[in-house]
N, C-alpha and C positions, 0 to 999 in steps of 0.2 A: 683384924689382921686377916685371920684365916678363913673369912666371910666370905671373900675372891667370888674360890676355889670351889664349884659346885660337887654333890654327894656324887655324880655322877658319871665327872670329870676322869679321864684316862689319864694315867698318871705313868713318867716310866720312873724309878729307881737302877739310880745309876750312879756309879764310884767316881768322886773326888781322890783323881791317887795324891793329892798334895798339896797338902794350904797354901798352895803359889796357884795350881786351877782356881780354888775358891777368892783368890783375889782378882784374874779375872774372869770370872765370873759376876762378883759382884762390881769391881769398878765398870769393864768394859765390857759388858754382859751380853757372851756370850760360852759358848762350850764343845770342845770337842772328842769326836768321836769315832777311834780307828773304821777304815770305813771295810776295815777284811774283821772285826770284832764286831759291827753294829748287828743292834738287835735286826730281827724280818719286818719290824712299820718302825719309824721313828715321826710317826705321824699319829700324837698325843694333844694332851693341850697342857699338861706339864711334866715340870721331871722335879724329881724331888731328888739331893743328891747324901750317898751314901760316905761316910766319913774313914779312912781305914788309919789302922796303927799312927799313922804318919802325922797326922794330929793332933797329938802327944797326951798325957794319958791324962784328962777334964774334956779335951772331945773328939778321943779314936772311936770305933764300933760302934758308930749310932748316927742319925739325919736328926738334924738340926734344921737345915732349911730348904724350900723348892721355892720353884721360879715357875712362871708360868713361861710358855712357847708359842715363840715368835716364828721363829719363820724358822729354816733349812736352808744353807747351798752345799754343794759342792768342792774341796779344793786341797789343794796338796799344804803340807805343813809348813813346808815356808812360805806360803802365805799367810799363814796365822800366825808363826812365828818368825819374823824375820831376821831377828838375831843370830840363831841357829844358823842358818843357813847349810851349812856344814854336816848336822847332826844324823847320823844316820836312815834314820827316815823320813829328808823335807823330803823325799821324790814320793811320798805315798798318800791316798787321797783319806782325806777326811771330811767326815763333818761338823760343819760350823752349826751350832745351834743358837741362835740368835737369842735371851732371854730376856725373861723385862728384870722387875727387882726381887731381890733375891726378897725373901718370904720366912723367917722366926715360925718355924713351930712352937705350938704353947707349951710343948711339955717335949722334950727330943723324943726321938724311935729308938732302940739303945738293943745294941743283938749278943742275945744270952747265949746261944748254940750258934749261930750264923755269925763267923767272923770274916767268909771272904763271900765276895758273892760282885756277881756281873753286871745283868740287870734285872733290871723282876719289874712286869707293866702290873698294874695292880686299881686302885681307885680313889678318888675325894673321898668319900666315905672310907673306905679303910685306912684312908695318908691321917687323918685326926682322930680318927676314934681307937690309932695301934698307940700299946704300947712300948711294943717289942717288933725288932727286923718282919719278926713268923707271924706275928700278926699280919702281915701286906698280904699275905697268898692269901687268893681266892679260890675256894672252896664250892664246892657242891653244881647246881645252875648256872651258881652267878658266872662260875670259869666260863660257862659255855657260853656265857650273853658276853661276856670282854671282849670272849677269840671271834664271837663274829663282830663283831665292834672293829675290833682289828682289821680284821675282812677288807670289809667296806672300805676302813681310811687307804689302807694299802690298794684298794681297786681301784679309787676316785686317783691315787697318782700325789704327787706333788702341787698337796692342799697349800700346803703356806708357801709363802714364797717369799725370797732374801729380802727384806726393806732396804729400802735407801739410809746404808748409817754410816756415818761418818770412821772416817779411818784416817788415823794419825799414828805419826811414830810415839813410842810412850819411853822416854829415855830409860835406861837401864836399873841408871840411880833411882830417877822415883820409883821408878817400879820393884827396888829391891825396898826403896824405903815400907812405900804399899804394903809388900810382903812382909817385913819384918813388926810393924805396925799393923797385923790383922787380930781382929778376938781374939784369934787364936794365938796362946801365948806360952808356945812351947819353945822357944827360944831360937831353931831350928835352923839352918838356912836350907833354902830350899833351892832344888835345882829342879829343869822340868829329867826325865828320865822317858815318856811318850815319845 
């Protein structure tokens, strides 16, 4: 299934803070990044998702999935997560990144030394060949090419546009069911702190 990604595609490795965020990406097809913490350029081809310690023993500190980026828009957190209108960050702006279906890597990319990260730019080639998170870091002259590509995309501005996505309220009991029955079998009760 990884054949769709080209070796030259730009990939942004992003953190999925909690299994609930995985379920949002899997079921609803979007991911959020707080504007105040966003990387300088979000116009990438794919997002890869780093899973921290909240994903339990079998799925923590690794990248198991990636997805095509299909667009983005800026909105308030309260518009994204409507069942938490009084959240402390309800009025803060977030990028809503629209995603294609999640694609499982043939082999997870594990973190050996790096357990904490925010965002890492890499390429499809590095993503498909990495065994460790450290292997995603682009070095030498390739790094300059990556930054040149990112600068060009930033100069083009908003290349991606928000698509017409169907919005529908997801009942809390259905969302809870989906979150508790995901592929991550750590049994945690999930709450959103972001």
